[in-house]
N, C-alpha and C positions, 0 to 999 in steps of 0.2 A: 376775901372775896365771900359774898353769903354763899352756902350749897345749898341748890334748887333744887336737884338732882334727893330721889329713891336711894337712902343706904341699903340695897337692901335687890337684887335686882328682880329683873323685873318675873314673875311668873311665872312657868313655864308648861301645858298641856301633858298629860299625863294618863295613860289606859285608865281605868276605872279597875282598885284592883278585884273587885269582884268581877270585874268582865276581863284583866287580862289571867287571869287563874287557871283560864279554860283555852286561852290558848297560847301560844309564839309569838301571837304578832310582835312588834314593835313600841315596848313601854314610851319613852316620848313622841315624840306628838313633835316635837317641834314648833317655834311665835309664826304668827302671821307674819306678815309684816308690818300692819298696824304695830305689832308689840315691837317685832325686834324694832323700828323707827322707836316709838318708847327706849328700849332698852339702850344705846346710841349714843340717846341723850347725855346717858349718863357716865360717857369719854369724857376726858374732860384734854385732845387732840394734843397731849404734852408734845414738846419740840425737841425731847432725848429719848420717848419714844423706848421706852428700855421694859415695854412686856417681846414690843419685836427681838430683842436679847431674847428671850425666851424663846425665840418660835422655834425650833433646828431651819426654816428655809426661808427666815428674813421675813416672812408675808409683812404688809407696808400694812399694821394693822389699823391705825386711825385709820389711814386714807381709804379703805372698803366704808372703818366702821359712818365715818364721816360723809360719805353714796349711801350708806343708809340713810343715815340719818338728814339728809336732804331727800328721801325717794327714789335716789338715781339708781337700780337697784340693777342695772345692766354696766354703771360705770364699774360699779362692787364688786361682778361678777367679772368683769375685766381686770381686775387690780389683782384679784388671787389667782386669775387665766397668770399670771405675770410669772406668780415663785410655788405655787402646788398644780401638781396633777391627779391629784383626788381630795380634791374642796372634803366633799358630803363625807366621804371615808372619816375626814382628822375630824373635821366637824363632829364627828362623832361619837372615836374612839381616844383620842389624843386623848392624856394628864396634860390638858392646859392647870389643871386645879395646883401642876406642880412647877410649871414651862412658866404659857407668856402672862398667867392669870395673875399666877404670887409673885408678876414686878410690876404689875401695875401697878399705880399711883394710887391711883383709889379704892386697893383696897390692902394698900397701907394707910391709906384715911385712920384713925379709931373707930371701929364701929362698922365702918362700909365694908359692904362686897365688895369683892373686886366686881368691874366691865365679864357680865357671861360671852367672852369671845370668841368661843365654841361654839357657845347654839350660832351669836349671829352667820360665825362662818357657813355652819349649813344652812341654817336660815335663806345665804347666800345663792349654797349650789343648789339648791331644793327647788332655789327661785327656779336659776335656771337652765334646769334638766324638763321643768314643768312647764316651762312653754313650748308651737311650737319649734321643734330643730329647724333651725334653720341651715342652708347645705350652704356643707363649710369646705372654702376651699385646703388640699388638701398644702402641707408646707410643702412647701419648692425645696425637688432634694437638687440639692450638690455636686459638685464634684466633691465634698467635702468624704464622703463614704460608706461603706456600711458595715453597720454596727449590727453581731447576734449580742443577747441577751440573752440568759440558761436563766429560767426560773418568774412567770411570773408573779409574784410577790407583789407587796409593796416597794419592797426596793426594789427593783426589776422594771414594777412600770412607772413608775420615778423618777426611773432613767430611762426605762423605752421614748416617757414622753416630751419631757426633757430633747434631747437625742433630736427627737422629731422635728422638733420647732426650730430647733435651728438647723433642722438641711438634710440632718441624715435621711439614710432609708433600712431604716428599723425592723430587726424581725426578732421574733419571742421564743424558745421553744421551751414550753411548758409540759409535763410530765403528765399529770390527769388531764379530764376529760375535757376541764370546762380549765378556761382561766383568776385569777383571784390567788390562787397562794394560800396564807394560813385565816388572809378576808373570807374563803371564801369556807375551809374545814376547820378553820380557831379560835372563830367568832361565832358567836351564840346569832340564832333569827334574832330575839326582840332587841339584841344589842347591837345589832350590823347587815341589816333585810338584805340579800344576796339578790334585792332590784335596786339599791341603790349599785353596789355594785357592778357592777352590771353593767350599768346605765355610766362608769367613769369607763367601766374599759371603752365602749363604745365612743368614748371623747375621745378614745386613742386613737382608737381603728380610724375615725376621720380624721388625724392627722395624719392618715397613713403607717401610724402602724401597725406591722402584715402579726399574725397569730398562729403559731402552732400548735395543740395540742396534744395527746399522747404520741408527745414525740421526748425519746426517755432518754437525755446523751449518755452517749456511750453503745450503744441498744441501738437503734432507731437510728441512731449521728453519730461520729465521731468525734472529738476532737480535733481531730486532723482532715475532716474531711470541713466543718465549721471552719476554720482556718484556711482556712487553700478559697473559702466560697467571701470571708466576708476580712476587711480590714482589721477588726476586735472582735474582746467579749468579756460581752462584762458576763462573772460566772452571778446569781443569786438562790441559791438553792433554800435557802435559809438552814434554819435547824430542826426539823424532822424529829427528829428519831431525841428520845424522852433519855435522861443520864438520872439512873435510879440511885438511893441511897443505901444499895446492899441492906435493906433491911427483909427480915426472913417476912417470907412468906405473897411478898411483891409476882413472885414468879407463876402465884394458882390461880387457877380458871378461874375468874367473875373479878381480877384485881386485874383495873386499869390504870393506868397512866392520865392525867388532866389532857394530855391534847391527843391521847389516844381515843378519851372517853367522843371529845367535840367534836375529834374528826369521823366515827361513826355515825353520832346528831345527825351530824349535818350531808355529809356524801349519802346518809342513807336515809336519811331524809323523816330524818325522827321528829323536827318539826313542826313534818305536816299534820302530827293526830293530834284528833285522833279521824283525819280524814285520808286513812292511808287507804 
């Protein structure tokens, strides 16, 4: 069979280096729908779907890409919603090059790049959030029970969203002043804008997920109180504390771990420079 598509991924727009050197805005600007449709034509729609095996949440990747190819963006969004609660986040920061794209059949062809699966996922998510927000009916809360989630990072948010879709009543307890965990304080603004994380979280709240910020479990509320009120508790506190290697000088003033450095910049809005 003759190959009729490009060997290379469809080029994606980025901020001009002369512009981005003076701001912390997102560098990658994403595909337009037209560009996404062009890239989606590179997908072979393999019956074996090897890319799905490389996805941690087993998204029907050929399924949502086919919808893009057919111009059915709403259908593509519906497919993603069945598998992931964080498509706009994952489309930006997941290491697709070592997951789904690494197993892409097109990428296995000599001289060919894999389909830009991550960029297409981002396109669909961004398209969905750009539409006029439809009134979302909360998932019906059944007699399945109440679940507490401690921590609102990617793990906690994923569990909360999945449980809400199944009809559970979910409450997230977050120690910081805003939900998002490492998505908010551990990733630079130019890589993952805070506004994107906020939209993903609001989508979960539309499903009925409750979020209590400034709630330090063990101080504001105890685990005993949580287990008395809820039927189950999922603990997703993350790995916020760094592990130093004992290198001399690490305790000196001005020496920061990578996590502390990013946390300071993000929580103190350093990315708003020079408009602080």
